[in-house]
N, C-alpha and C positions, 0 to 999 in steps of 0.2 A: 524216893522220889528225888530226881534231880530238877532243880529249880532253872526256869529259864528268867535269868537277871538280865540287868544291863550290861553285865560284862560279858556273858555269852552273845547276847544279842550285838554289842559292838564287835566280837570278833567273827562275826560272820558279816557286818556289812561290807557293801563292794565301793570301794572309793578309787573312781579313774584316775590312771597316773596320764604322764605326758603323751604316751605312745597310743592311748587308748582310742578306739574312735567306735562309732555307732555298733558297729558289728561284735567287736572285740567284749564290748559291755552288756552285753546277751540281749536276745530278741525273744519275749517272749509271743505266742500265737494263741488267741483267745477265738473260740467258736462256743459262744455265751448268746444269753438272751433267746427270745423267740418272738412270734407275733403274738403272742398271749403274756409275755412279760419282759418286754423289751428295755426296760430298766435296768434289768440285771447285766446286759451288755455294757451299758453308759459306767455302773458302779464297779464291773470286775476290770475294765478297762481302766478307770480314774485309780483303782486299787493299783494295779501293774504300775501305771505312768511314776505314782508316788514315790516308788522306792528305787527309780535311779536307772533303768535300763536305757540302751541307748537307743531303741526303738521298739513299738508294741505295734503288732499285728492284730487284726480281728475280720475274721470270716462269719458270716451269718445272713439273718434276713435280711432284704432290703431295707425295710423298716428301721430294723436295729443300726444298719449300715449308716443313715439318714443320722440316726441320734449321736451315734458315736463319733461321727466327723464333725457335727455341729456342735457337739462338747469338747471334741479335743480332735482340732483340724489335724495335728503333729502324726495322728494315727494312719498306719498303711493298710490300705484295704485288701483284702485277696492274699493269695498265695505267695511264697519267696523263701527265703532262709529264715530260719527260726531254731531256736536252741530248748525250747519246752513249751508244751501247749496245756490248754486248760478246757475241758469239757463239761458240760451238765449244768452249769447255774442259769438261773431261768428256762430249764427244760421245758417245752413240749413234743411234740411228735413229730412237728416239721423240720427240728434240728437234727432225727435221726441221721440224716444222710452227711450231713457235716460231721458229726461225731463219728461215723463209722470211717470215714476218707481219713481224717487226722488221726485218728488212734492207728491207725493202720500204718499212717506214715511213720509215727513214732514209735512203731514196732520196727519198722523196719530199717529205718535208720538209726536205730538206738539213742532215742531221744527220750526225756523223761515227759511223763504225762500225770497232768493233774485232773483227779475225777471228782465233781462234785455234783451235790443236787441230783437231779436226775436221771444222770447217769452213775450213780454208786451202786445200782442192782447189776452193772457189768462190772463192777471193778475185779472180781475174780477172774472174769473173762481178760479182761484188759492186762491184768497180771500174770496170766497164762502165756503171753503172748509178749510181754513187754516187761523185765526185769526192773523197769525204775518208775515206778507209779506210786503216784502219793494219794489217797482217798481222805475227803474232809467232809465226814457226817457229822453232824449235830447229834444229842445224845437219843433223840428220837431215832433219826434215822440209824444211829449205830445198833440200838435195840432191834428194829427190823433186820437189818441185814445179819446180826448174829442168828437171828430167828432162822434165817434163810440157810445158814450154815447148821442148822440142827440144833442149837444152843438157845434154849430159853431164856433170855435176858428181857424183864418190862423196862421202860424209861424211866422208872423210879429205880432199880436195879443199877442202870446203868450212873444214874446221877449219884449214886452213894458209892459208886466203885468206880468212877471212871476211868482212872488210871488203869486197874485192872482189865476191864471193858475195852480199851484201847490197846492195850498188850494182847489180849486174847482175840481181839479182831485184826492185827497186823498178822500174828501167827498165821490164823486161817486165810486170810486174803492173799498173805505174802506181797505184800506191800507197806510202805509207809502210811499210818495211820493218824488223821488229826481228828480226835474226838471233841468236840465243840460243845462249851458249856459255861456255868462260872467260873469253873476252872477247865481248861483247855489242855489235853493232853497227846504230845505226838510219841508216836511207840514205833518201832521196825520191828518185824519178823524175827529178830534175834533175841527180842525182849527187852531191848533200850527202850527208856521213858523219859522223856523232858515235859514239865506241866508250869503252866501258868496261872497264876491265881488272880482275875482280874480284879483292879484297884474299884471298879464300879461298876454298877449292873446299868446304867444308862445305855453301855454298848451295846446291850440285846435289844437292836432295833432292825426292824426289817431293811434289809439288803447289806447290813454290816458283813454279814457270812460271803455275799458275792465280792465286796472290797477286798476280804482277808483271802479269799481263793485267787483274786488277780493278782496281790501282793506275793502269795506263794509261788504263784505260777512266776513271776517275775525273777524273784530271789533263786528259785531253782535254776532258771535260764542262764544268771550271772554266772552261779559255779559253773554252770554247764560249758557256758562259753570260753571260760577260765580254763576247764579241763582240757579242750578241743586245743586252744593255744599252747599250752604245755606238751602237748601230744600224748595225753593220758584219757582214763576214762573214766565214769563214777559207778561206783558199787552202791546199792540201795542205801547202805550205812552211810553213805555220803551226804544226801537228802535231808538228814535229820537235822544238822545244823542249821542249815538255811531256811529248812521250814520252820523251825522253832524261832529261828531269828523274827521271821517276819509274823508270828503269832503273836510273839512279845511286842514288838514296834505296834504293831496293830492296836494292842491292847492300853500301852501308854497313850497312844496318840486319842483312842477313845476316853482314856481318864482326862486328859489336856482340854480335850475340847469340851467335856462335859464340869472343868472347872474344879475337878477333884484334884489333879495337878496342875501348878502353874507353868509358866513356858520354860522354865527350867526342871521341871518333873518332878518339882518338891509338891508335897501335899499340903493344900490350901487351909484344911480344916473343914470345909464347906462340904455341904451335902450334893452340891453340884446342880446339873440344871439340865432337863432335856436336851437331845442332840437327835440327828439324823445321819443316815448313812455317810452322805457326803460331808460330813462335819470331820469323819474320820480321815477321809481322802485328805482334807486340807488341811487337818494337824500332824498328817504322818512327815512330811520333811523337817519341820521344826523337833519333833520328836529324834528323828533321824539324827540332825546336828546336836543335839543335846546328849546324845546317847554316847557319840563319838568324842 
């Protein structure tokens, strides 16, 4: 097992230079949340903003747009230039049209697509159309998707061998897979895996996965923007590093927010304290700085 540590994270953090501008720094597009789960939109956008893209775009239900702009007035609503997209967080059926349009646009334009939560059942279909797909199931969702592929994995079996489950699912779905749990594993179709052991379980809180999905989308958008500037194109294996970076940064931020780690990311010796997903968002910039 290859560990996601601070050295790996630092190698993939994107720091802007004097010639950068908002587009060169990466633009993630999120089609998340819904009338039923509007908070997922706010949390995903907050996660995306926390890792330093030049701009974040959002499209979704009117209720979600209002909440996103109220929380983050710097977000741009509607279509336009973007580098990677996130679909599925906070899913209900009202989001189907947004998801279909955005997934189709990513496939046609060669842009990475991050697939979370309610959109995960379509991960294989998305990957058939787009070679740059990242799927982000938690352990229960991973077991369900493996079963859809004809493999009998229970949730307990995935938890027991989360790395093996991630590698197998990445192979079957032909995309990068992030299986989220106490240990979170990133796997590629070629069998590479990178795993992060969470310093605390306080980060296992409602909405934390929405934050992580937004962070992953922004991290991937940053490397896509850089590749376009250099006149190159990404392969599926190129996505593992930035995805793992987002996973580790999220985990260190959660541990810092909970008091398990101090502001220098050193252990405090404390058992920590309860946090909510927005605490993780607020802790990311300091974790980013300390890891650099």
